N, C-alpha and C positions, 0 to 999 in steps of 0.2 A: 504520463500515467498518473492516476490518482491512487494514493496508497492509504488504506485504512490501517493505522498502526496501533500498537500498544501505546505509542506516543501520539502525537497529534496527526491529523490528516495531512498528507503532502501530495504534491503533483510531481510526476516523474517523467514519463515519456509516452509518445504515441506507440501504436501497436508493436511494430518490430523492434523499435528502440526500447520500448518498455520491457519486452521479453528479456533483452539483454541487460538493461539496467536493474531489473528486479532480480533476475536469476543469477547472472554471472557476476554481478558486482558483489555478491555476498559469498562469504565462505561460511556464514552463519546460518545455514539453513540446509537441512539435508535429510535424507530419508533412509530403510530396513533391509529387506532382501535384495541382494545385489545380482548383477550379471544379466539383467533383462535385455532383450534386444528391441523391444517396442514399447511405446507407452500403453498403459492400462486405461480403461475407461475411468471417468471421474468417479472418485470414491474417497473414502478416508484412508486409503492405503498409503503407507509411508515406505520410503526406500532410501535409507541414509547410512547404512552400515553402522548401527549403534554399537558402540564398544565401551565397556566400562572403563573408567578413568585409569585403573591400575593395569589395564591391558593395553594401554596406549603408550608407546615408547617415548622416552625423553629425547628431545632434540629433533632436528629436521626443520625444513622450510616448506611452507605451503603457499603456492602462488596461483593466483587467478586474475582474470581480467576485472577491472573496476577502477574507479578514481573518486576523487572528492567532487562535490558540486559547489557552486558559488556560495551557497548558504550552508554552512556546516552545523548549525544549531537546530536539531530535529524539532524543537518546540516552535520554531519560527514558521510563519505561514508560507514563506518561499523555500523551505527545505523540501528535500525529496526523500524517497525511500532509500536511495543510495546514501544520502547523508546520514540517515538513521543507522544504516548498517556500519558505515565507517565509524560513526560515534560509538557504537557498541564495542568496538575493539579497543577503546582506550578510556571509556567511561563506565559507570556502574551498570551492570545487568542484575538488578535487584529482584526483579519479578519476571518470570518467564512462564510459558504455558506448555503443557504436554501437547502432543500432536492433535488430540481430540478436544483440547481446550481447558483441561484442569489446571488451576493455578499452581505455580511452583515458586515458593519463597527461597531465595538464596541466603542461607545463613551467614555467609561472609559479609552480608550487608544488614539483613534484618534477622536478628537473633530470636525475635518473638513477634507475633502479630496476633492482636485480639480485636474482633469485630463484635460490637454489641449494639442494640437498639434500645433507646430509652425515650419513652414518651413520643414515639414515632420518628425520632431523629437518630440517625446512625452515628456511632463513635467508632473510630479506628485508632488503636494504639500501636504504633510501630516502635519496637525497641531495637536500637541500632547497635550493631556489633561494637564492642568497646575499642577494638583495634582499627576500626574503619576510619580512614584518614585520606584527605585529598592529597595529591602529589606535592603540593606546596607546603604541606604540614598542617593545614587547617583541618581541625577534627570534623568528620562527617557527623552532624548531630541534627537536632530538630530545626535549627536554622536553615538547613539545606531544603528540608521539606517545606518550611514556611516560605522561603525564597522562590521555590518552584511554584507554589500555590499563588503567590502574589503576582508573579510574572504572567500567569496564565488565566487568572480569574476574571479578566475584563474590566476591573475597577480602574486601571490606569490605561487609557486608550493609547498611550505611547508605545506600549508593547505590541509589536506585530505578531501576536500569538496565532498559531494555527487553529486552535479551537479552545473555547472557554468552557465547553460542556463538562460537567462534573466538577471542575474547579470553582465555577461560579456558584455551585450548590453548597460549597464548604463555608461555614460561618466563621470558623477560627481554626488556627493551627498554634498550639501552645506547648510549652515545655512541660513534660510529664514529671516523673519522679526525680529525674536529673536531666542534664542537657542531652544525654543519649536516648531520650524517649520523646517522640512527637505524639501529641494527642490531636487528632483531626476530627472535628465535629461538623456534621452535615446538617442542612435543613432538609428533613425528610431522609430518604434512603437513596443510595446509588449502588445498584447491583454490580456495576462494572468499575467500582472504585479502584481496583487493583491496576487498571490501565493508566492511572493518573501518576503514580509514583513507581512505575517499573524502572525508571532512571530518574535522575534528579540533577539540578543545577548547582554548581558552586555559587554560594552567595554573591561573589564578585561578578559572576557571569549574568546575574539576575537584576542588573541595572538596566534601564531603557537602552542606553547607548551600547552596552555590551551584548545584551540580548539580541539587538537588531543588527549590529555591525562587527562585533569582535571576531565572529567565526566566518566572516565573508572571506573566502579563499585562504583561510588560516585555521590552524589547529591551535588549541591551547591545552597541551598535555599537563601543564601545572595545575589546571582546574579540574583534571580528570582523576580517575582511580580505577584500579583494576589490575588483572594479571599481566597486561601488556600496556606499553606506552609507545609514543611515537619515536621511531628510530630516524626515519627520513620522510619529509613531506615536500616533494618537489613540485612547486607551483608551475614550473615551466613544462615539465613532461606530464604532470598529473599522476606520477607514480607515488606510491606510499608504501613505507615498510614499518611494521610494528615489531618491537622486540620486548623481551621480558622486562617487567617493571621491578626494579630492585626494592621499591618501596611497598610492594604488594604484601599484604598480611595473610592471604588466604591460600587456597590450593594453587600451587605453581603451575603456570602454563606449560603445556607439553612441548609446544614448538619453540625452536630458537627464533624463528622469524615468520611473520605473516606478511606476504607481499602482494600488493595490487599493482597491476600494470595496466596503463591506460590504453585500451584497445577497443575498437568497434567490434560488433559481433563476427563479421567475416574474418577479420584479422585474428580474432580470439580462437576461432576454429582452426585457422592455419597454425597458430602458435601452439595450440594443444597437440595437433598432429606432429609437430616438430619437437615435441617434448619440452617446450618452454613453460607451459602451464600444466597444473595438476588437476584442473577442473574447469569445465566450460558448459555453457547452456547449448542444448540442441533446440534452437528457436524455431526451426522449421523442418520440412521433410528433407531439403537438400542438405542441411547441416547434419541432420541425424544420419543420413546416408553416408556422409563423409566420416562421421565419427564412429559408427558401428564397426566392431571387429578389429579395432586397432589393438596391437599386441600390448599386453600389460594394462589394458584399460577395460572398463565396464560401463554399461549404460544403467543409470539409476533413474527410475521414473515412478511417480505416484500421484496421489490426489493433489489438487491445486486450489489454494484459496485466492485465486486470481479471477478477475472478471473484467471483460472488455465491453464497453458500451458506447452507443452513439449519443453524443451530446448536441443539443440544439441551443444555439444562442438566441434567446427570446428577445434580446435587444436589437437584433439585426432586422432590417426593414421587412422582408417578407415573412420571416419566422416569428415576428411579433404577433401574427395571426394564428391563434390556436388551431383553427381549422386546417391550416396549411401543415402545421406540425402533426396533427392527427392523421391527415391524408398521407403524408410521407411515411409515418409509422405503419399505416395499413398497407403500404406499398412495398414495404421491405420483407422479403423472404428470408427470415433469420436462419432457417435451415440451410439455405443455399450459401449464405455467407459463412456459416460454420463449416460447410463442406469444402469451401475454397481454403479456409484457414487450416484445416486438418488434412488436406490432400497429402497422401503419401505417409501419413502417420500411423495408419492402422488404429484409429482412435475414434471413439464415439462418446457422446455425452447428452444428457437431457438439456434442452435450451434453458438457459437461466431465467428464473422468474422473479428475482429480487435483487436489489442493490446491496442488501445488508446481510442476507443469510444465504448459505449455499445448500445445494440439494442434499449434501451429506450431513447437514446439521439438524439437530432436534428443533422443532418448531418452524422449520422451513415451509413455505407455501409458494406455489407458483402464482404470484400476484399479477404478473404481466398478462398471462393467458386469461385472466378474469376480467381484464379491462380492455384487451386488445386482441383482435384476430387478423391474421394476414388475409386481406381481402382487397385486391386492386380495384375491383369493380365498385365496392363501397367507398373506396378512396375517391373515385371519380364523382360519386354522389356528394361526398363530403365537400369537395371543391365547388361542385355545381351550386350547392345550397349556400355557400359562402360568397358567391358572386364571381368566382374565377372562371372565366369562359374560354373554351379552347380557340386558339388563333389558327390562321391558315397553315402555319408551320408546325402545328401541333402543340405549341407552347401556350399554356393558359395566360390570360391577362386580366387585370382588374383596374379600373380607373386609369387606363393607359399604361399600366406598369406590368411588365412581363414577370411570369412566376419563375424567376431565375434564383437559384440558391447555390452558394459556394460550398465546396467540400475540401478542407485543407488536410494535406498529408505532409508529414515531416520526414525528410531524408529521401533515399532513393531505393527503398526496398521493393523488389518486384511484387512481393505479396501484398504490400500496401496498395500498389498500383492495380493489382488484379481485383482487389476488393472495391476500390474506387470505381473500376469499370463495371463491376456488378451493380453498384448502387445506381450508377448512370443509366444502365439498361433497365433497371427496375422502375425508375422514376419517369422515364421518357413516356411510356404508354399512358400514364395518367395526366400527363401535360406539365410535368415539372422538369425544367432544364437544369441539370446539375453541372456546375463549372468546377472542375478540379483545379485546386491551387496548391502550389508547392512552397514549402518553407524549409529553411536550413534547420538541421537538428540542433544547432547552437541556439536557435531562436525559439525553441520549444516553450520555455518559461514565459516569453513575451506573448507567444500565441495564446497561451492560457490566461495569464494574469491581465493582459490588455484586451481579451476576447477578440482576437484577430481571426475570427472564424465565424461561419454560419453553422456548418455541421463539422463535427470533429470526432474521431474515433480514438478513445483513450481508455485507460484501464485502472483498476484498483487492486490492491493486494492487502488482504487482512493478516495482521500479525497477532490478533487476539480473537476470541470467539464471540465477543459482545456486539453483535450486529446492530441491535437497536440503538446503541450509543452513537452510531454514525448517521442516523436518519437525518439529522439536521445538516450535516456536512454535505449531503446530497440534495436536500429538498427545502431547507429553510430559506426564505426570501431575504433574510438579513445576514446571510452567512457568505463571506467572500469565497469560501471553498465551493459553494454552489455555482459552478461556472456557467450554468444555463441562465442564471438570473431569474428563474421561475419561482413561483410560490406566492403565498398570501399570508397576511398576519394571522388569519384564523387558522390556517394550516400550521403555521409556526407554533401556535399555542398547543394544538392537538399533539404535535410531535413532542413538544417539551413535557407534556403531561405523561407521555409514555415513559420518558426517562425516570420519572418518579416512582415507577412500580417496582416494588422490591422482589417479588416472585418472578424468576426468570421465565417460567412457562407463561404466565399471564402477560408479562411484558412482551414476549415474542408474539403472542396472539394479537396484542394491541398494536404492535409494530406492523404486523401484516395488514391490519385493517387500515391504518393511517397511510401506509405505503401505497395501497390500492387507490386511495384518494389522491395522493401525490402524483402517481403515474398518469392520472387523468389530466394533468397539465401538458402531457404529451411533449415533454422537453427532454426526456432521458429514456433510452431504450437499450436494456441489457442484451448483448448479442451472443457471447460465448465466454467460456473459461479456458478450457485447454488444459493439458497435462503440465506438470513440472518434470522436465526431463533434462538430465545432465550426463555428460561423459566425464568420468572420473578415473584417475589412476588407481588401480587396485591397491588396497591397503589403507586408503585414506579413510579415517574414521570420523563418524558423526557429521557427515556432509552429504547433502543430497536433497531429496523431497521429504519435507518435514511437516507440511501443512502449517499448523499453528505453532509448532515447536521451534525454538531458537536454541540450539545446543550452546552452552556456555563456552566462551573462547578457550578457557583453560582445558576443556575436554576434547578439543579438535586437535588432530595430529595423525600420526601413522601407527598402524597396529604393530605390536611387538612381533 
């Protein structure tokens, strides 16, 4: 799964694995009115039992499924959404967002924030809380902001940074009135600047060696800061326990312990039913059926900033032909795929029309429908015109080469297999032979990073509302995160021009226009979003379906 984060973009897991990794690995996401029995239609509805800090009791343990990933530094290109959520429990949560996307500054880190524009260039002044200190005693000051910028701005290619967007636009980070003030100067403006410093690196973690390798299967609580710190990090079992941080200067964490237990989705459902977990994802109709109505629990379901899409590897033999990619997209009945995915969930949604904005966001346009229509007969014409002729067995061929395309699924989830079967049935009548290939869940990262696929179904999760910021991650030809390998230098320039637009409404309009052009590469096809649905023990506060919101760790706990 690909995750658009308030931090860098990351890759997490394929469809069923993704739902688990993104939903149940977190305790830091959650949603409003409780006790629902079925998911709602896609919307901006939240459902996380929001409880004021003083109404959450002191003490208790909160346990859910989840684990660390190989790369625990969320700024690194190989990090995942799970890594970011684990990171957030023992590192700074300096900037978060309300469910609908409004910026929220955490005064325990940033006591004052000023944004101005002078001569067309943006300046951001961050005043850092006087008490803010890393766990090893190093003051959190302007050097942490500078170190984070330098590690991510692309000037030193040794850093395997997830994204340089925004950071590369900064011309300097300097000391302000004192060491506790960082002055950030941009070339032009960056409307989404808050995503750049929602957390930050300890200066020692911002060397090339440490940035790339120090967090591989390791935690570094000494470089962290926050209400919790690492109690136990078991690299054998994958289990993690966070405990209150005695060096924390801000609001005390309500929980005694936050525990992650390394379980796959099916095992997590069983563990929840047995009372071993306090929260788990209802990833499909079967798990929802098992979880509904359990004594002392409730279903929380709301809008979802997730989106799952079909990725085309333009570097693979037959998919290098743009006509083949277009014909495949014309042959895919997206409504049928969504129907399979949501079977038994009593859930409907509009088909997604964009990689970067959701239907419930201001500025959203259905860009997919403006460049593509489900039309199998047209798909046949597309292939005819490109020289792919039907063979005696119904499979098309060109220059002696059959039109065979691989479709890779990760793991053994029945839903993944059902969708693979649907794709196979859709493509066969137009003369495309789909060969389903299986990969172990443990090989997910390699499947993505080494492009071991022709077609691959994967997803993204937005942790902030600034969709235009992530255009390059999906569509730029020079970006590793664009796993399709598609794009052109001219398109890259147009995308980067969008990022320099200060007005968010105008930026969204420009983003839609350039995305329509990018979608005509026919390398990426949005398929469905789906609800965020969880089963939760009653009384668990500030956990559930939150859309863009990430409740601060210290606010999570049990109602008084």
